[in-house]
C-alpha positions as CSV (number, residue, x, y, z in Angstrom):
1,M,-8.3,12.6,12.7
2,K,-8.0,13.8,16.3
3,I,-4.5,14.4,17.5
4,Q,-3.7,12.0,20.4
5,P,-1.7,13.6,23.3
6,E,1.6,11.9,24.0
7,I,1.3,8.8,26.2
8,K,3.3,9.6,29.3
9,F,4.5,7.5,32.2
10,E,5.1,9.5,35.4
11,D,7.2,7.7,38.0
12,R,6.4,4.2,36.9
13,V,8.3,1.0,37.5
14,A,8.1,-2.0,35.1
15,L,9.3,-5.5,35.1
16,I,9.4,-7.4,31.8
17,T,10.2,-11.1,31.7
18,G,12.1,-12.3,28.6
19,A,13.2,-8.8,27.9
20,G,16.7,-9.6,26.7
21,R,15.7,-10.3,23.1
22,G,13.0,-10.2,20.5
23,I,9.6,-8.7,21.4
24,G,10.4,-8.3,25.0
25,M,13.4,-6.2,24.3
26,T,11.3,-3.8,22.2
27,Y,9.0,-3.4,25.1
28,A,11.8,-2.6,27.5
29,L,13.5,-0.1,25.2
30,E,10.2,1.7,24.5
31,L,9.1,2.0,28.1
32,G,12.7,3.0,29.1
33,K,12.6,5.8,26.4
34,R,9.3,7.0,27.9
35,G,10.8,7.4,31.4
36,V,9.7,4.1,32.9
37,K,12.2,2.5,35.3
38,V,12.7,-0.9,33.8
39,V,13.8,-4.2,35.3
40,V,15.0,-6.4,32.5
41,N,14.4,-10.0,33.6
42,D,16.1,-12.6,31.4
43,P,18.2,-15.6,32.3
44,G,19.5,-15.7,28.8
45,V,18.4,-19.3,28.0
46,D,18.2,-20.8,24.6
47,R,14.9,-21.2,22.7
48,D,14.4,-24.6,24.3
49,G,15.1,-23.3,27.8
50,Q,18.6,-24.6,28.1
51,G,21.8,-22.7,28.9
52,G,21.9,-19.2,30.2
53,S,23.9,-15.9,30.0
54,T,23.8,-12.7,31.9
55,T,24.9,-10.6,28.9
56,V,21.4,-11.0,27.3
57,A,19.8,-8.8,30.0
58,D,22.9,-6.6,30.5
59,Q,22.9,-5.5,26.9
60,V,19.3,-4.2,27.1
61,V,20.0,-2.4,30.4
62,N,23.0,-0.7,28.8
63,L,21.0,0.4,25.8
64,I,18.3,2.0,28.1
65,R,21.0,3.7,30.3
66,S,22.9,5.0,27.3
67,S,19.7,6.8,26.1
68,G,19.3,8.4,29.5
69,G,16.9,6.0,31.0
70,K,17.0,3.9,34.2
71,A,17.2,0.1,34.1
72,T,18.3,-2.8,36.2
73,A,19.1,-6.4,35.1
74,C,17.6,-9.4,36.8
75,Y,18.7,-12.9,35.8
76,S,16.3,-15.0,38.0
77,D,14.6,-18.0,36.5
78,I,10.8,-17.6,36.9
79,R,10.2,-21.3,36.5
80,S,10.5,-21.4,40.3
81,L,8.4,-19.5,42.8
82,A,11.6,-18.2,44.4
83,G,12.7,-16.9,40.9
84,G,9.5,-15.0,40.4
85,E,9.6,-13.5,43.9
86,E,13.3,-12.5,43.3
87,A,12.3,-10.7,40.1
88,I,9.6,-8.6,41.7
89,Q,11.8,-8.0,44.8
90,T,14.5,-6.7,42.4
91,A,12.1,-4.0,41.2
92,I,11.0,-3.1,44.8
93,N,14.6,-3.0,46.1
94,S,15.8,-0.9,43.1
95,Y,12.8,1.5,42.7
96,G,10.5,1.1,45.7
97,K,7.5,-0.6,44.0
98,I,6.2,-2.4,40.9
99,D,3.6,-0.6,38.8
100,I,3.8,-2.6,35.5
101,L,4.4,-6.3,34.8
102,V,4.7,-7.7,31.3
103,H,5.1,-11.5,31.3
104,N,6.7,-12.2,28.0
105,A,9.2,-14.9,28.7
106,G,8.8,-18.1,26.8
107,I,10.4,-21.2,25.3
108,L,9.3,-23.8,22.7
109,R,9.5,-27.6,22.8
110,D,7.4,-28.4,19.8
111,R,6.4,-32.0,19.1
112,S,3.2,-33.6,17.8
113,F,1.1,-34.7,20.8
114,A,1.5,-38.4,20.3
115,K,5.3,-38.0,20.4
116,M,5.5,-35.4,23.1
117,S,7.3,-36.4,26.3
118,A,6.2,-35.4,29.8
119,I,9.4,-33.4,30.1
120,E,8.6,-31.4,26.9
121,W,5.1,-30.7,28.2
122,Q,6.3,-29.7,31.7
123,D,9.2,-27.5,30.5
124,V,6.8,-25.3,28.5
125,I,4.1,-25.1,31.1
126,D,6.8,-24.2,33.7
127,V,7.9,-21.1,31.9
128,H,4.7,-19.8,30.4
129,L,1.9,-20.7,32.8
130,N,3.7,-21.5,36.1
131,G,6.1,-18.7,35.4
132,G,3.1,-16.4,35.0
133,F,1.9,-17.4,38.5
134,H,5.3,-17.1,40.0
135,V,6.0,-13.6,38.8
136,T,2.4,-12.2,38.8
137,Q,1.4,-13.1,42.4
138,P,4.1,-11.1,44.2
139,A,3.6,-8.2,41.7
140,F,-0.2,-8.4,42.3
141,K,0.2,-8.2,46.0
142,N,2.4,-5.1,45.8
143,M,0.0,-3.5,43.3
144,K,-2.9,-4.0,45.6
145,T,-1.1,-2.4,48.4
146,N,-0.3,0.6,46.2
147,G,-3.7,0.8,44.6
148,Y,-2.4,0.7,41.0
149,G,-1.2,-1.8,38.5
150,R,-0.9,-2.8,34.9
151,I,-0.4,-6.4,34.1
152,V,0.1,-7.8,30.5
153,L,0.2,-11.5,30.0
154,T,1.2,-13.0,26.7
155,T,-1.2,-15.4,25.0
156,S,-0.9,-16.8,21.4
157,V,-2.9,-17.8,18.3
158,S,-1.7,-21.3,19.2
159,G,-3.7,-21.3,22.4
160,L,-6.6,-19.2,21.1
161,F,-7.1,-21.3,17.9
162,G,-4.6,-24.1,17.9
163,N,-1.5,-25.0,16.0
164,F,-0.1,-28.4,15.1
165,G,2.8,-29.6,17.3
166,Q,2.2,-27.1,20.1
167,A,-0.1,-28.8,22.6
168,N,2.1,-27.8,25.5
169,Y,2.5,-24.2,24.3
170,G,-1.2,-23.8,23.3
171,A,-2.4,-25.1,26.7
172,A,0.0,-22.8,28.6
173,K,-1.0,-19.8,26.5
174,L,-4.7,-20.3,26.9
175,G,-4.2,-20.9,30.6
176,L,-2.8,-17.4,30.9
177,V,-6.1,-16.1,29.4
178,G,-7.9,-17.8,32.3
179,L,-5.5,-16.2,34.8
180,M,-6.2,-12.8,33.2
181,N,-10.0,-13.3,33.4
182,V,-9.8,-13.9,37.1
183,L,-7.2,-11.2,37.9
184,A,-9.2,-8.6,36.0
185,I,-12.0,-9.2,38.4
186,E,-9.9,-9.5,41.6
187,G,-7.8,-6.4,40.7
188,E,-10.6,-4.1,39.6
189,S,-11.2,-2.5,43.0
190,S,-7.5,-1.9,43.5
191,G,-6.9,0.0,40.2
192,I,-5.2,-3.0,38.6
193,K,-5.8,-3.6,34.9
194,V,-5.0,-7.0,33.6
195,N,-5.0,-7.8,29.9
196,C,-3.5,-10.2,27.4
197,I,-1.4,-9.5,24.2
198,S,-1.4,-12.1,21.4
199,P,1.6,-11.1,19.3
200,L,2.2,-12.0,15.7
201,A,5.9,-11.6,14.9
202,L,8.9,-13.6,13.6
203,T,11.7,-13.8,16.1
204,R,14.1,-16.5,17.2
205,M,11.1,-18.3,18.7
206,T,9.6,-18.7,15.2
207,D,12.7,-18.7,13.0
208,D,11.8,-22.2,11.6
209,I,8.4,-21.1,10.4
210,K,8.0,-20.4,6.7
211,K,8.5,-16.7,5.8
212,D,7.2,-16.9,2.2
213,G,5.0,-13.9,1.4
214,V,5.9,-12.1,4.6
215,S,7.8,-8.9,4.1
216,E,10.8,-8.1,6.2
217,E,9.1,-5.0,7.7
218,S,5.9,-6.8,8.5
219,R,7.9,-9.4,10.5
220,N,9.4,-6.7,12.7
221,P,8.5,-7.4,16.4
222,A,8.3,-3.6,17.0
223,H,4.8,-3.9,15.4
224,I,3.7,-5.2,18.8
225,T,5.3,-2.6,20.9
226,S,2.8,0.2,20.7
227,A,0.0,-2.2,21.8
228,V,1.8,-3.3,24.9
229,T,2.9,0.3,25.7
230,Y,-0.7,1.4,25.7
231,L,-1.8,-1.6,27.8
232,C,0.9,-0.5,30.3
233,S,-0.2,3.2,30.4
234,D,-2.4,5.3,32.7
235,N,-4.6,6.0,29.7
236,L,-5.9,2.4,29.6
237,R,-9.4,2.1,31.0
238,E,-10.1,-1.5,29.9
239,T,-9.4,-4.7,31.7
240,G,-9.8,-8.3,30.7
241,L,-9.0,-7.8,27.0
242,I,-7.2,-10.1,24.6
243,L,-5.5,-7.8,22.1
244,Q,-4.1,-9.2,18.8
245,A,-1.2,-7.3,17.3
246,G,1.2,-7.9,14.4
247,H,2.0,-6.9,10.8
248,G,0.4,-3.5,11.4
249,F,-2.9,-5.2,12.4
250,F,-4.6,-4.7,15.7
251,G,-7.8,-6.2,16.9
252,R,-9.7,-7.7,19.9
253,V,-10.2,-11.4,20.3
254,Q,-13.1,-12.5,22.4
255,V,-14.8,-15.7,23.7
256,M,-18.1,-15.7,21.8
257,F,-21.5,-17.1,22.9
258,N,-24.0,-17.7,20.2
259,G,-27.2,-17.4,22.3
260,G,-27.9,-21.1,22.7
261,V,-31.1,-23.0,22.6
262,F,-33.6,-23.6,25.5
263,L,-34.9,-27.2,25.4
264,G,-37.2,-27.2,28.4
265,V,-37.3,-27.2,32.1
266,A,-37.1,-30.9,32.5
267,P,-33.8,-32.7,31.7
268,T,-33.7,-33.5,28.0
269,N,-32.6,-36.8,26.4
270,V,-29.8,-37.1,24.0
271,E,-32.1,-37.6,21.0
272,T,-33.9,-34.3,21.6
273,L,-30.5,-32.6,21.9
274,A,-29.4,-34.2,18.7
275,E,-32.4,-32.8,16.9
276,S,-31.3,-29.3,17.9
277,W,-27.6,-29.8,17.4
278,E,-27.1,-27.5,14.4
279,E,-28.9,-24.7,16.1
280,I,-26.9,-25.3,19.4
281,I,-23.5,-25.1,17.7
282,H,-24.3,-22.4,15.1
283,P,-21.6,-19.8,15.2
284,P,-22.2,-16.1,16.1
285,A,-23.2,-13.9,13.1
286,T,-19.8,-12.1,13.0
287,G,-16.3,-12.4,14.2
288,Y,-16.1,-16.2,14.0
289,A,-12.9,-18.1,13.4
290,K,-12.5,-21.8,14.1
291,S,-8.7,-22.1,13.4
292,S,-5.5,-20.2,13.3
293,R,-5.7,-20.4,9.5
294,D,-9.2,-18.7,9.6
295,Y,-7.8,-16.0,11.8
296,M,-4.8,-15.4,9.5
297,A,-7.1,-15.3,6.5
298,H,-9.0,-12.4,8.2
299,I,-5.8,-10.6,8.9
300,N,-4.8,-11.2,5.3
301,Q,-7.9,-9.3,4.2
302,K,-6.9,-6.3,6.4
303,S,-3.2,-6.2,5.9
304,R,-1.2,-4.3,3.3
305,P,0.8,-6.1,2.0
306,P,-1.2,-9.3,2.6
307,V,0.2,-11.9,5.0
308,S,0.5,-15.5,3.9
309,T,-2.0,-17.7,5.7
310,D,0.7,-20.4,5.9
311,S,3.1,-18.2,7.9
312,F,1.8,-19.2,11.3
313,S,0.4,-22.7,10.5
314,S,3.4,-24.3,9.0
315,L,4.4,-26.7,11.7
316,T,2.6,-29.4,9.7
317,S,5.2,-29.0,7.0
318,R,8.0,-30.5,9.2
319,E,8.3,-33.5,11.4
320,V,7.8,-32.7,15.1
């Protein structure tokens, strides 16, 4: 195997949302260890978006500084446009620019769709999707001016394939894929690479999901860190990727097109379409998954030790 040179970061500035705990904290610590100047954005709210504490971001900043790195805390709430602008301005005021943005912040308000309130829907959209806009637009503008940028948005299996009780979360997470697709095009001429990470890990966000058959080590959120670190690096050449990471497994998720069927130049009627229906909807030859359970089954084949296919589809086992 070819020895890969060390991935280095020369004079880079990063802002990570939701960096005070869980996966986001592992990103901040790793980038800080590699010399990146890190702005740790986290208002310290609970899993459902309530409350708040400055100590959550402060503790990560202190860890980075105690290891010789440079870091600044930011407590702004990116659910508002002003909060997103404040977060990016903190990076610019502290270190002169913004090179790297990882939008990792998130909350959960799980409920089956028929029982979900408008507030539960909006709260999740506000953090994940609207928060993504609020923090990404000012970062994107600065990156265009500087001719360089790395943006990592966080999607999820719940958005890519669906998960019971997470209509709000799934809609927001797939919305971020749409944002990535457009920004990958708009940022290309300015040296801005925009990609999505779809992490599989068990943190406080997923502490009520069944852990049967999932080893303690495979649950470690640090399994995601190397993927995001690479997506933030100068070495990265790709843009517009959805990268799945977790349990030691890494892979690319894509929107697939099966080739389709041509039914003639003139508009066809519904009966003619119905005759060709099976051919129209036939899946691609490889890489096809129709649900989160299918996807986990594929990872189960690749992982050592195997991962339970129930681990990320267990919301059906409780009332929401």
